[in-house]
DRENPA-3360 file (N, C-alpha, C; in nm, 2 decimals, always signed):
BEGIN
1 = XXXXXXXX = -0.85/+0.47/+1.13/-0.80/+0.37/+1.05/-0.74/+0.26/+1.15 ~ -0.78/+0.14/+1.13/-0.73/+0.03/+1.22/-0.58/+0.00/+1.17 ~ -0.52/-0.08/+1.26/-0.38/-0.12/+1.23/-0.38/-0.21/+1.11 ~ -0.48/-0.30/+1.10/-0.49/-0.39/+0.98/-0.51/-0.31/+0.85 ~ -0.59/-0.21/+0.85/-0.61/-0.13/+0.73/-0.49/-0.05/+0.70 ~ -0.42/+0.00/+0.80/-0.29/+0.07/+0.78/-0.19/-0.02/+0.71 ~ -0.17/-0.14/+0.76/-0.08/-0.24/+0.71/-0.11/-0.27/+0.56 ~ -0.24/-0.29/+0.53/-0.29/-0.32/+0.40/-0.25/-0.20/+0.30;
9 = XXXXXXXX = -0.28/-0.08/+0.35/-0.25/+0.04/+0.27/-0.10/+0.05/+0.24 ~ -0.01/+0.03/+0.34/+0.13/+0.04/+0.32/+0.18/-0.07/+0.23 ~ +0.12/-0.19/+0.24/+0.16/-0.30/+0.15/+0.12/-0.26/+0.01 ~ +0.00/-0.21/-0.02/-0.04/-0.17/-0.15/+0.05/-0.06/-0.21 ~ +0.09/+0.04/-0.12/+0.18/+0.15/-0.16/+0.31/+0.09/-0.20 ~ +0.37/+0.00/-0.12/+0.50/-0.06/-0.15/+0.50/-0.13/-0.28 ~ +0.39/-0.21/-0.31/+0.38/-0.28/-0.43/+0.37/-0.19/-0.55 ~ +0.30/-0.08/-0.54/+0.29/+0.02/-0.64/+0.43/+0.09/-0.67;
17 = XXXXXXXX = +0.50/+0.12/-0.57/+0.63/+0.18/-0.59/+0.73/+0.08/-0.65 ~ +0.72/-0.05/-0.61/+0.81/-0.15/-0.68/+0.78/-0.17/-0.82 ~ +0.65/-0.16/-0.86/+0.61/-0.17/-1.00/+0.65/-0.05/-1.08 ~ +0.64/+0.07/-1.02/+0.69/+0.19/-1.09/+0.84/+0.19/-1.11 ~ +0.91/+0.14/-1.01/+1.06/+0.13/-1.03/+1.09/+0.03/-1.14 ~ +1.03/-0.09/-1.14/+1.05/-0.19/-1.24/+1.03/-0.13/-1.38 ~ +0.91/-0.06/-1.40/+0.88/+0.00/-1.53/+0.98/+0.10/-1.57 ~ +1.02/+0.19/-1.48/+1.11/+0.30/-1.51/+1.25/+0.24/-1.55;
25 = XXXXXXXX = +1.30/+0.14/-1.47/+1.42/+0.08/-1.51/+1.42/+0.01/-1.64 ~ +1.31/-0.06/-1.67/+1.29/-0.14/-1.79/+1.29/-0.04/-1.91 ~ +1.22/+0.07/-1.90/+1.21/+0.17/-2.00/+1.35/+0.24/-2.03 ~ +1.42/+0.27/-1.93/+1.55/+0.34/-1.94/+1.65/+0.24/-2.00 ~ +1.64/+0.11/-1.96/+1.73/+0.01/-2.01/+1.71/-0.01/-2.16 ~ +1.58/-0.02/-2.20/+1.55/-0.04/-2.34/+1.61/+0.08/-2.42 ~ +1.62/+0.20/-2.37/+1.67/+0.31/-2.44/+1.82/+0.34/-2.42 ~ +1.89/+0.24/-2.35/+2.03/+0.25/-2.32/+2.06/+0.38/-2.25;
33 = XXXXXXXX = +1.98/+0.42/-2.15/+2.01/+0.54/-2.07/+2.08/+0.51/-1.94 ~ +2.11/+0.61/-1.87/+2.18/+0.59/-1.74/+2.08/+0.64/-1.63 ~ +2.11/+0.59/-1.51/+2.03/+0.64/-1.39/+2.13/+0.69/-1.29 ~ +2.08/+0.78/-1.20/+2.16/+0.83/-1.09/+2.12/+0.74/-0.97 ~ +2.22/+0.69/-0.90/+2.20/+0.59/-0.79/+2.28/+0.63/-0.67 ~ +2.22/+0.63/-0.55/+2.29/+0.66/-0.43/+2.37/+0.54/-0.39 ~ +2.50/+0.56/-0.35/+2.58/+0.45/-0.31/+2.58/+0.42/-0.16 ~ +2.51/+0.50/-0.09/+2.50/+0.47/+0.06/+2.60/+0.54/+0.15;
41 = XXXXXXXX = +2.72/+0.57/+0.09/+2.82/+0.62/+0.18/+2.87/+0.75/+0.13 ~ +2.92/+0.76/+0.01/+2.99/+0.88/-0.04/+2.89/+0.98/-0.10 ~ +2.80/+0.93/-0.18/+2.71/+1.02/-0.25/+2.64/+0.95/-0.36 ~ +2.65/+1.00/-0.48/+2.57/+0.94/-0.59/+2.67/+0.90/-0.70 ~ +2.62/+0.81/-0.79/+2.70/+0.78/-0.91/+2.60/+0.75/-1.02 ~ +2.65/+0.76/-1.14/+2.57/+0.74/-1.26/+2.61/+0.60/-1.32 ~ +2.50/+0.52/-1.33/+2.52/+0.38/-1.38/+2.43/+0.35/-1.49 ~ +2.46/+0.25/-1.57/+2.38/+0.20/-1.68/+2.25/+0.14/-1.63;
49 = XXXXXXXX = +2.14/+0.19/-1.68/+2.01/+0.13/-1.64/+2.00/-0.02/-1.68 ~ +2.06/-0.05/-1.79/+2.06/-0.19/-1.84/+2.13/-0.28/-1.74 ~ +2.24/-0.24/-1.69/+2.32/-0.32/-1.59/+2.24/-0.34/-1.46 ~ +2.18/-0.23/-1.41/+2.11/-0.24/-1.29/+1.98/-0.32/-1.31 ~ +1.91/-0.31/-1.42/+1.80/-0.39/-1.45/+1.83/-0.54/-1.45 ~ +1.94/-0.58/-1.51/+1.98/-0.72/-1.52/+2.02/-0.77/-1.38 ~ +2.09/-0.69/-1.30/+2.13/-0.73/-1.17/+2.01/-0.75/-1.07 ~ +1.92/-0.66/-1.08/+1.81/-0.66/-0.98/+1.70/-0.77/-1.02;
57 = XXXXXXXX = +1.66/-0.77/-1.15/+1.55/-0.85/-1.19/+1.59/-0.98/-1.26 ~ +1.72/-1.00/-1.29/+1.77/-1.12/-1.35/+1.69/-1.16/-1.48 ~ +1.66/-1.05/-1.56/+1.59/-1.06/-1.68/+1.68/-1.00/-1.79 ~ +1.66/-1.04/-1.92/+1.72/-0.97/-2.03/+1.63/-0.85/-2.06 ~ +1.70/-0.75/-2.11/+1.63/-0.63/-2.14/+1.55/-0.65/-2.27 ~ +1.41/-0.62/-2.26/+1.33/-0.64/-2.38/+1.37/-0.54/-2.49 ~ +1.34/-0.58/-2.61/+1.37/-0.49/-2.73/+1.24/-0.43/-2.76 ~ +1.25/-0.31/-2.84/+1.13/-0.24/-2.88/+1.05/-0.33/-2.97;
% end
């Protein structure tokens, strides 16, 4: 596999993971659920998916 093919593969993989995260957060936000999020220093915390979705994507949470 050439370097160019490898970069293309990783770019496609990254896009797929971003789309999966977007859909998961949107679904959980629509259902008013929480997610577990690593805070980088101490450990993990439980936060509202609705809040995280609004902060990351700057969109209103869609209704059913």
